[in-house]
Backbone as CSV, one residue per row, in Angstrom:
resi,resn,N_x,N_y,N_z,CA_x,CA_y,CA_z,C_x,C_y,C_z
1,GLN,-3.563,20.722,-4.220,-4.488,19.619,-3.974,-3.749,18.304,-4.154
2,VAL,-4.036,17.359,-3.254,-3.441,16.024,-3.332,-4.556,15.004,-3.236
3,GLN,-4.636,14.135,-4.224,-5.615,13.056,-4.210,-4.917,11.754,-4.557
4,LEU,-5.192,10.725,-3.750,-4.590,9.408,-3.962,-5.668,8.446,-4.424
5,VAL,-5.388,7.749,-5.508,-6.363,6.827,-6.082,-5.744,5.435,-6.115
6,GLU,-6.325,4.528,-5.313,-5.812,3.165,-5.220,-6.574,2.230,-6.135
7,SER,-5.898,1.163,-6.527,-6.539,0.114,-7.329,-5.768,-1.177,-7.142
8,GLY,-6.375,-2.269,-7.603,-5.681,-3.545,-7.599,-6.162,-4.539,-6.555
9,GLY,-7.051,-4.098,-5.676,-7.566,-5.031,-4.682,-8.511,-6.042,-5.309
10,GLY,-8.917,-7.015,-4.497,-9.844,-8.020,-4.999,-9.853,-9.251,-4.132
11,LEU,-10.428,-10.301,-4.674,-10.536,-11.588,-3.984,-9.524,-12.549,-4.587
12,VAL,-8.751,-13.199,-3.734,-7.731,-14.126,-4.196,-7.651,-15.295,-3.228
13,GLN,-7.265,-16.438,-3.731,-7.090,-17.595,-2.863,-5.768,-17.505,-2.112
14,ALA,-5.717,-18.163,-0.985,-4.476,-18.212,-0.212,-3.343,-18.739,-1.093
15,GLY,-2.183,-18.092,-0.962,-1.042,-18.433,-1.791,-0.931,-17.616,-3.060
16,GLY,-1.980,-16.882,-3.366,-1.993,-16.069,-4.571,-1.305,-14.723,-4.394
17,SER,-1.394,-13.911,-5.443,-0.718,-12.614,-5.457,-1.657,-11.512,-5.923
18,LEU,-1.390,-10.321,-5.458,-2.055,-9.107,-5.927,-1.031,-7.992,-5.970
19,ASN,-1.244,-7.042,-6.872,-0.367,-5.879,-6.945,-1.230,-4.626,-6.835
20,LEU,-1.088,-3.931,-5.732,-1.846,-2.708,-5.507,-1.096,-1.514,-6.097
21,SER,-1.864,-0.579,-6.603,-1.293,0.668,-7.132,-1.961,1.850,-6.467
22,CYS,-1.218,2.924,-6.351,-1.763,4.161,-5.790,-1.170,5.316,-6.588
23,VAL,-2.035,5.983,-7.313,-1.602,7.119,-8.136,-1.866,8.409,-7.372
24,CYS,-0.845,9.226,-7.307,-0.983,10.518,-6.629,-1.266,11.603,-7.648
25,GLU,-2.405,12.220,-7.511,-2.711,13.415,-8.293,-2.220,14.588,-7.455
26,CYS,-0.957,14.908,-7.666,-0.216,15.760,-6.737,0.044,17.123,-7.359
27,SER,-0.950,17.950,-7.356,-0.747,19.274,-7.938,-0.051,20.232,-6.972
28,ASP,-0.100,19.895,-5.670,0.444,20.821,-4.673,1.746,20.358,-4.035
29,ILE,2.180,19.123,-4.350,3.412,18.637,-3.772,4.258,17.984,-4.867
30,THR,5.533,17.802,-4.542,6.430,17.065,-5.431,6.539,15.651,-4.888
31,PHE,5.907,14.724,-5.563,5.753,13.362,-5.072,7.087,12.743,-4.653
32,ARG,8.119,12.945,-5.441,9.391,12.275,-5.191,10.044,12.736,-3.880
33,ASP,9.611,13.844,-3.331,10.201,14.390,-2.111,9.559,13.839,-0.836
34,TRP,8.546,12.990,-0.995,7.768,12.535,0.161,7.886,11.018,0.326
35,GLY,7.891,10.588,1.573,7.806,9.170,1.858,6.418,8.637,1.531
36,VAL,6.359,7.356,1.170,5.080,6.715,0.864,4.931,5.471,1.725
37,GLU,3.721,5.131,2.021,3.475,4.042,2.965,2.147,3.371,2.649
38,TRP,2.091,2.070,2.877,0.843,1.316,2.799,0.432,0.894,4.200
39,PHE,-0.838,1.072,4.500,-1.438,0.630,5.747,-2.549,-0.368,5.413
40,ARG,-2.976,-1.082,6.427,-4.157,-1.908,6.264,-4.971,-1.896,7.548
41,GLN,-6.265,-2.132,7.357,-7.169,-2.159,8.494,-8.153,-3.296,8.310
42,ALA,-8.076,-4.250,9.227,-9.008,-5.372,9.226,-10.214,-5.007,10.090
43,PRO,-11.350,-5.661,9.889,-12.541,-5.338,10.685,-12.268,-5.457,12.178
44,GLY,-12.648,-4.421,12.909,-12.484,-4.427,14.351,-11.082,-4.144,14.839
45,GLU,-10.176,-3.839,13.911,-8.790,-3.580,14.311,-8.366,-2.163,13.929
46,LYS,-7.270,-1.727,14.521,-6.722,-0.422,14.186,-5.973,-0.487,12.851
47,ARG,-5.860,0.656,12.207,-5.083,0.739,10.980,-3.599,0.593,11.324
48,LYS,-2.904,-0.275,10.572,-1.500,-0.560,10.875,-0.641,-0.404,9.637
49,SER,0.597,0.024,9.853,1.528,0.152,8.744,1.961,-1.218,8.250
50,VAL,2.019,-1.360,6.943,2.458,-2.597,6.315,3.854,-2.435,5.725
51,ALA,4.046,-1.343,5.017,5.328,-1.124,4.352,5.519,0.363,4.119
52,ARG,6.772,0.790,4.266,7.093,2.202,4.079,8.331,2.333,3.217
53,LEU,8.294,3.303,2.308,9.435,3.606,1.448,9.695,5.099,1.528
54,GLY,10.834,5.449,2.107,11.171,6.852,2.259,11.573,7.504,0.944
55,ALA,11.621,8.829,0.959,11.989,9.585,-0.241,13.408,9.247,-0.697
56,LEU,14.265,8.862,0.263,15.654,8.529,-0.063,15.870,7.032,-0.215
57,GLY,14.793,6.270,-0.139,14.888,4.840,-0.405,14.895,3.938,0.807
58,THR,14.759,4.501,1.997,14.729,3.643,3.179,13.457,2.795,3.170
59,LEU,13.599,1.562,3.604,12.505,0.614,3.589,12.195,0.110,5.000
60,LYS,10.911,-0.112,5.255,10.506,-0.736,6.505,9.251,-1.549,6.241
61,TYR,9.266,-2.779,6.722,8.125,-3.679,6.572,7.652,-4.158,7.936
62,ALA,6.368,-4.390,8.034,5.845,-5.068,9.208,6.369,-6.503,9.206
63,ASP,6.621,-7.039,10.392,7.161,-8.398,10.486,6.260,-9.413,9.788
64,SER,4.966,-9.165,9.846,4.006,-10.128,9.304,4.055,-10.249,7.778
65,VAL,4.682,-9.285,7.104,4.698,-9.323,5.631,6.097,-9.413,5.047
66,LYS,7.101,-9.399,5.897,8.485,-9.459,5.402,8.705,-10.711,4.558
67,GLY,9.339,-10.518,3.413,9.604,-11.629,2.520,8.457,-11.954,1.584
68,ARG,7.292,-11.357,1.804,6.127,-11.634,0.957,5.661,-10.387,0.201
69,PHE,5.763,-9.220,0.822,5.299,-7.966,0.226,6.496,-7.117,-0.173
70,THR,6.321,-6.362,-1.256,7.349,-5.439,-1.714,6.723,-4.106,-2.085
71,ILE,7.221,-3.054,-1.462,6.758,-1.705,-1.800,7.742,-1.092,-2.787
72,SER,7.220,-0.364,-3.749,8.069,0.314,-4.717,7.355,1.574,-5.198
73,ARG,8.089,2.398,-5.917,7.489,3.647,-6.406,8.045,3.981,-7.777
74,ASP,7.244,4.684,-8.554,7.667,5.225,-9.837,7.455,6.728,-9.758
75,ASN,8.524,7.446,-9.515,8.399,8.894,-9.325,8.047,9.620,-10.627
76,ASN,8.291,8.983,-11.757,7.917,9.607,-13.029,6.411,9.565,-13.252
77,LYS,5.762,8.622,-12.571,4.315,8.476,-12.709,3.574,8.782,-11.412
78,ASP,4.298,9.276,-10.411,3.683,9.617,-9.118,2.847,8.454,-8.587
79,THR,3.432,7.282,-8.620,2.705,6.066,-8.265,3.507,5.233,-7.285
80,VAL,2.808,4.644,-6.324,3.414,3.710,-5.390,2.704,2.367,-5.544
81,PHE,3.464,1.289,-5.413,2.953,-0.053,-5.616,3.152,-0.890,-4.348
82,LEU,2.336,-1.911,-4.225,2.544,-2.919,-3.197,2.314,-4.282,-3.846
83,GLN,3.399,-4.991,-4.090,3.307,-6.336,-4.626,3.162,-7.293,-3.459
84,MET,2.084,-8.061,-3.474,1.785,-8.964,-2.369,1.768,-10.396,-2.890
85,ASN,2.678,-11.200,-2.377,2.780,-12.602,-2.769,2.491,-13.510,-1.586
86,ALA,2.250,-14.769,-1.877,2.003,-15.764,-0.829,0.967,-15.260,0.168
87,LEU,-0.128,-14.746,-0.349,-1.146,-14.140,0.507,-1.784,-15.163,1.436
88,LYS,-2.135,-14.691,2.621,-2.755,-15.514,3.652,-4.117,-14.925,4.014
89,PRO,-5.005,-15.736,4.551,-6.311,-15.193,4.964,-6.176,-14.022,5.944
90,GLU,-5.151,-14.038,6.770,-4.965,-12.948,7.729,-4.503,-11.649,7.083
91,ASP,-4.212,-11.666,5.795,-3.904,-10.431,5.069,-5.170,-9.698,4.634
92,THR,-6.321,-10.320,4.837,-7.587,-9.694,4.466,-7.786,-8.391,5.226
93,ALA,-8.004,-7.313,4.487,-8.153,-5.990,5.089,-8.441,-4.973,3.986
94,VAL,-8.765,-3.772,4.413,-8.766,-2.643,3.492,-7.367,-2.032,3.513
95,TYR,-6.790,-1.857,2.337,-5.437,-1.335,2.220,-5.486,0.122,1.778
96,TYR,-4.706,0.939,2.462,-4.675,2.374,2.209,-3.248,2.814,1.878
97,CYS,-3.114,3.692,0.916,-1.807,4.304,0.705,-1.785,5.672,1.380
98,ASN,-0.580,6.062,1.732,-0.375,7.321,2.443,0.872,7.990,1.892
99,VAL,0.788,9.276,1.724,1.933,10.058,1.268,2.275,11.093,2.317
100,GLY,3.511,11.103,2.728,3.995,12.127,3.639,3.353,12.141,4.996
101,ALA,2.779,11.008,5.393,2.098,10.887,6.687,0.945,11.878,6.802
102,GLN,0.484,12.379,5.669,-0.576,13.385,5.685,-1.759,13.026,4.812
103,PHE,-1.489,12.485,3.666,-2.532,12.309,2.658,-2.884,10.832,2.509
104,TRP,-4.196,10.557,2.438,-4.689,9.185,2.415,-5.500,8.913,1.163
105,GLY,-5.393,7.674,0.690,-6.295,7.205,-0.342,-7.595,6.738,0.280
106,GLN,-8.514,6.300,-0.598,-9.842,5.902,-0.128,-9.874,4.459,0.338
107,GLY,-8.832,3.715,0.021,-8.758,2.321,0.430,-9.218,1.367,-0.657
108,THR,-8.616,0.187,-0.658,-9.017,-0.865,-1.588,-9.084,-2.182,-0.821
109,GLN,-10.149,-2.931,-1.036,-10.390,-4.159,-0.272,-9.570,-5.308,-0.837
110,VAL,-8.889,-6.004,0.059,-8.190,-7.241,-0.290,-8.790,-8.357,0.559
111,THR,-9.276,-9.396,-0.101,-9.855,-10.535,0.588,-9.143,-11.797,0.138
112,VAL,-8.611,-12.534,1.111,-7.887,-13.770,0.824,-8.682,-14.936,1.387
113,SER,-9.104,-15.818,0.521,-9.892,-16.975,0.952,-8.974,-18.162,1.235
114,SER,-9.411,-18.971,2.187,-8.595,-20.134,2.564,-8.940,-21.352,1.727
């Protein structure tokens, strides 16, 4: 069984920061062997990848968040993080974590006010 539990979303003013966390309750997989990824979905839009961190450390960011967001992981705690700085109103969305391109969290709302 794999369950992802996200936290850290909320309401923040433009220019502010949030740090999202996603804990994997990974009884059926070895967390450190899987790539992790954050997606977001704004109202009326498709879900899009924001940041990806491979099992071997490869990184990929969406152009819209480069230099502002940082994805990281703690394999000892089966947790993936998304540090978001210099937030903009267009970052408003529901943020989802994903493990291994298979398992999804329930999502956490991020709202950035102007």
